[in-house]
C-alpha positions in Angstrom: 40.5 -7.9 -107.8 39.0 -9.1 -104.5 36.0 -7.0 -103.4 37.0 -4.8 -100.4 34.3 -3.9 -97.9 35.4 -0.4 -97.1 32.8 0.0 -94.4 34.1 -3.2 -92.7 37.7 -2.0 -93.0 36.8 1.2 -91.1 34.4 -0.6 -88.7 31.4 1.5 -89.5 28.0 0.7 -91.0 26.7 1.8 -94.4 24.6 4.6 -93.0 27.6 6.2 -91.2 28.0 9.9 -91.6 31.1 11.5 -93.0 32.0 12.6 -89.5 31.7 9.0 -88.2 33.8 7.8 -91.1 36.5 10.4 -90.3 36.5 9.6 -86.6 36.9 5.9 -87.3 39.7 6.6 -89.8 41.6 8.8 -87.3 41.5 6.1 -84.6 42.7 3.3 -87.0 45.3 5.5 -88.7 46.8 6.3 -85.3 46.9 2.6 -84.4 48.4 1.2 -87.7 50.6 4.2 -88.7 54.0 3.1 -90.0 55.8 5.3 -87.5 54.0 3.5 -84.7 54.6 0.0 -86.2 58.1 0.2 -87.8 58.8 -2.8 -90.0 55.4 -4.4 -89.5 54.2 -5.3 -93.0 50.7 -6.3 -91.8 50.2 -2.9 -90.2 51.5 -1.2 -93.3 49.0 -3.2 -95.4 46.2 -2.3 -93.0 47.2 1.4 -93.1 47.0 1.4 -96.9 43.6 -0.3 -96.7 42.1 2.2 -94.3 43.5 5.1 -96.3 42.0 3.7 -99.5 38.6 3.2 -97.7 38.7 6.7 -96.3 39.5 8.2 -99.8 36.4 6.5 -101.3 33.9 6.9 -98.5 34.6 10.6 -97.9 34.2 11.4 -101.6 30.4 11.7 -102.2 30.7 10.7 -105.9 33.0 7.7 -105.3 30.9 6.6 -102.4 27.7 6.8 -104.5 29.2 4.6 -107.2 30.6 2.2 -104.7 27.3 1.8 -102.8 25.2 1.5 -106.0 27.3 -0.9 -108.0 27.9 -3.3 -105.1 30.5 -6.0 -104.7 30.6 -7.0 -108.4 30.6 -3.5 -109.7 33.8 -4.1 -111.8 32.2 -7.0 -113.7 28.9 -5.1 -114.2 30.6 -2.1 -115.7 33.3 -3.9 -117.7 30.7 -6.3 -119.2 28.4 -3.6 -120.5 28.5 -2.5 -124.1 26.1 0.2 -125.5 23.2 -1.5 -127.3 23.6 -4.7 -125.4 26.5 -7.2 -125.2 26.5 -10.9 -126.3 28.4 -13.6 -124.6 28.6 -17.2 -125.6 28.1 -20.0 -123.0 28.1 -23.6 -124.2 27.0 -22.4 -127.6 24.1 -20.3 -126.4 24.0 -16.5 -127.0 22.7 -14.3 -124.3 22.1 -10.6 -124.2 22.9 -8.5 -121.2 20.6 -5.5 -120.8 21.9 -2.9 -118.2 19.6 -0.1 -119.2 17.5 -0.4 -116.1 20.5 -0.4 -113.9 22.2 2.6 -115.5 18.9 4.4 -115.8 18.5 4.3 -112.0 22.1 5.2 -111.4 22.6 8.0 -113.9 19.1 9.3 -114.6 18.8 8.1 -118.2 15.4 8.4 -119.9 13.3 5.8 -121.6 11.4 6.4 -124.9 7.7 7.3 -124.9 7.0 3.7 -126.0 8.5 2.4 -122.8 11.4 0.8 -124.6 14.9 1.2 -123.4 16.2 2.2 -126.8 16.1 5.9 -125.8 18.4 5.4 -122.9 21.5 7.5 -123.5 24.6 7.1 -121.5 28.4 6.9 -122.0 30.3 4.3 -120.0 33.4 6.6 -120.0 31.4 9.2 -118.1 31.3 6.9 -115.0 35.0 7.5 -114.6 35.2 11.0 -116.0 36.1 10.1 -119.6 34.2 9.3 -122.8 35.2 8.5 -126.3 33.2 11.4 -127.5 32.7 13.9 -124.6 29.4 15.8 -124.8 30.9 18.7 -122.8 34.2 19.9 -121.5 35.2 18.3 -118.2 35.1 20.6 -115.2 38.2 20.7 -113.1 37.5 19.4 -109.6 39.7 20.1 -106.5 41.0 17.0 -104.8 39.5 15.9 -101.4 41.2 16.9 -98.2 43.0 14.3 -96.1 43.2 14.2 -92.3 46.1 12.6 -90.4 46.1 12.2 -86.6 49.3 13.3 -84.8 50.2 13.0 -81.1 51.8 16.1 -79.5 52.9 16.2 -75.9 51.8 19.1 -73.7 55.4 20.4 -73.7 55.5 20.3 -77.5 52.2 22.1 -77.6 53.6 24.7 -75.3 56.7 25.5 -77.3 55.7 24.4 -80.8 57.6 21.7 -82.6 58.8 20.6 -86.1 57.8 17.1 -86.8 58.5 14.7 -89.7 55.5 12.6 -90.7 54.9 9.6 -92.9 51.6 10.2 -94.6 49.6 8.3 -97.2 47.5 10.2 -99.7 46.2 9.3 -103.2 48.0 10.2 -106.4 46.8 10.1 -110.0 47.2 6.6 -111.4 50.2 6.5 -113.8 48.6 3.8 -115.9 45.3 5.4 -116.8 46.2 9.0 -115.9 43.2 9.4 -113.7 40.5 8.1 -116.1 40.0 4.8 -114.4 40.0 3.0 -117.7 42.6 1.4 -120.0 41.6 0.1 -123.4 37.9 0.5 -122.5 38.4 -1.7 -119.5 38.8 -1.0 -115.8 42.4 0.0 -115.2 44.3 -2.9 -113.7 46.5 -0.6 -111.5 43.8 1.5 -109.8 40.8 -0.8 -110.4 38.7 2.1 -111.8 39.4 4.6 -109.0 41.7 6.8 -111.1 44.2 7.2 -108.2 46.4 5.0 -106.1 47.9 5.3 -102.5 51.1 7.2 -102.2 53.4 7.3 -99.1 55.6 10.3 -98.5 57.4 12.1 -95.7 56.7 15.7 -94.7 58.3 18.1 -92.3 55.7 20.3 -90.7 55.9 23.0 -88.0 53.2 22.6 -85.4 52.7 26.1 -83.8 52.8 26.8 -80.1 49.4 26.8 -78.4 47.7 24.0 -80.3 44.8 22.3 -78.4 43.2 18.9 -78.5 41.6 18.6 -81.9 43.4 21.5 -83.5 43.8 21.1 -87.3 47.1 22.1 -88.8 46.7 22.8 -92.5 49.3 21.7 -95.0 48.3 23.1 -98.4 48.3 20.9 -101.5 49.2 17.7 -99.7 45.8 16.1 -100.0 44.3 13.9 -102.7 44.9 14.9 -106.3 42.3 16.9 -108.3 40.5 15.7 -111.4 40.5 17.1 -114.9 43.4 19.5 -114.0 42.0 20.5 -110.6 44.4 21.4 -107.8 45.1 18.9 -105.0 43.3 19.1 -101.7 44.9 19.9 -98.4 46.3 17.8 -95.6 45.1 18.5 -92.1 47.0 17.2 -89.1 44.5 16.6 -86.3 46.3 17.1 -83.0 45.9 14.7 -80.1 47.5 15.7 -76.8 47.8 12.8 -74.3 47.3 13.5 -70.6 50.2 15.0 -68.9 51.2 13.6 -65.4 51.9 17.1 -64.0 49.3 19.4 -65.5 45.6 19.5 -66.4 44.8 21.9 -69.2 41.6 23.9 -69.6 41.8 26.1 -72.7 44.9 28.2 -72.2 45.0 27.7 -68.4 46.9 25.0 -66.5 46.1 23.3 -63.2 48.5 21.5 -60.9 49.0 20.5 -57.2 51.9 21.0 -54.8 52.4 19.5 -51.3 53.5 21.9 -48.6 54.2 21.3 -44.9 51.3 22.1 -42.6 53.5 24.6 -40.8 54.0 26.5 -44.1 50.2 26.7 -44.5 49.8 28.0 -40.9 52.8 30.4 -40.7 53.3 31.2 -44.4 56.4 30.6 -46.4 57.5 29.5 -49.8 56.8 26.4 -52.1 58.7 25.0 -55.0 56.3 24.9 -58.0 56.8 23.2 -61.4 55.9 25.1 -64.5 56.3 24.4 -68.3 59.2 26.9 -68.2 60.9 25.2 -65.2 60.6 25.4 -61.5 59.8 28.7 -59.7 59.3 29.7 -56.0 55.8 30.6 -55.0 54.9 32.6 -51.9 52.3 30.9 -49.6 50.4 33.4 -47.4 50.0 32.7 -43.6 46.8 30.9 -42.5 46.3 29.2 -45.9 43.8 26.4 -45.8 44.4 22.9 -47.1 43.2 22.8 -50.7 43.6 26.6 -51.3 44.2 27.4 -55.0 46.9 29.9 -55.9 46.9 31.8 -59.3 50.2 32.3 -61.1 49.5 34.8 -63.8 51.0 34.2 -67.3 52.3 30.8 -66.4 49.8 28.8 -68.6 49.7 27.9 -72.3 50.2 30.4 -75.1 47.1 31.4 -77.1 47.3 30.0 -80.6 46.2 33.3 -82.2 47.5 36.0 -79.9 50.5 34.3 -78.2 49.4 35.7 -74.8 49.7 33.1 -72.0 47.0 31.8 -69.7 47.4 31.2 -66.0 48.7 28.4 -63.8 46.4 27.4 -60.9 48.2 25.6 -58.1 46.3 23.7 -55.4 48.0 23.5 -52.0 47.9 20.1 -50.3 49.0 19.9 -46.7 51.9 17.5 -46.1 51.5 16.0 -42.6 54.4 14.3 -40.7 54.3 10.5 -40.7 56.6 10.2 -37.6 57.0 12.5 -34.6 59.8 12.7 -32.0 59.0 13.4 -28.4 59.5 17.2 -28.7 57.3 17.4 -31.8 54.6 15.3 -30.2 54.6 17.6 -27.2 54.3 20.7 -29.4 51.3 19.2 -31.1 49.7 18.3 -27.8 50.1 21.9 -26.7 48.4 23.1 -29.9 45.6 20.6 -29.2 45.2 21.9 -25.7 45.1 25.5 -27.0 42.2 24.5 -29.2 44.1 25.0 -32.5 
């Protein structure tokens, strides 16, 4: 198996925090998602790679092994045999001693004499399995998975059911999650114990979700270990900018153009809302830029369902051409000092 630089795949450095890794993953997952690139095999391959990288680097134990063992970690683990291993090269026997390496990695102890003979470790424990387990394996819940999803403002207003193509990890069918087959690294999962799995889900996104809201889908995350339950899937909501409204929490802001005569004399203005168009009363002597509040015409609150307000800014619409009579009237207004 070719060595995969998971940090390079996600575009982060080796000191990146879990938050940085998740942020990079969301950005790339949105870009290479199969629904965004239908039929694009290269995008599908990239999508699988970033999910594989995310699954390893957001799991503290897997990330520790990956960071410590390095690019040739498969050979170093597969080539080790307790008590030393002997390989023949052009008729010369050589002994490979990995005690220092595994002592550093897994906290083994040397003997009082300083020899490595007292180092006690089981290669199967690296992957959660040993030929003779010293203690019962503890069930571990699978890690959670995050999947970015774009939701329009209108969909966030009403709620929507969406079908998603997601990729999580499932237990490897070859080694059944141990990472080993016949005392060697599993050829299917390459020692990870799990493999990528693509599936489609129908999920209801509730009304009132905001930018960054996380919609929880129980049990659709990565598989658990040693009988542990699967993690959860979290859909992370992204709401693109809307051309008609600007959102602040549960309130909406918009603008409407009205004739200057309506601002001066009062009247009505046709206003767009997420429920449709309504008529708004404009009081006399309204200044250009005045903001009107329409109670209960904003977004629903995710928890209570109560709606915020819509704030409408009045922009004066001035005539671009005047006939003689209109010009005369404006001249009279100017002479009156209006």
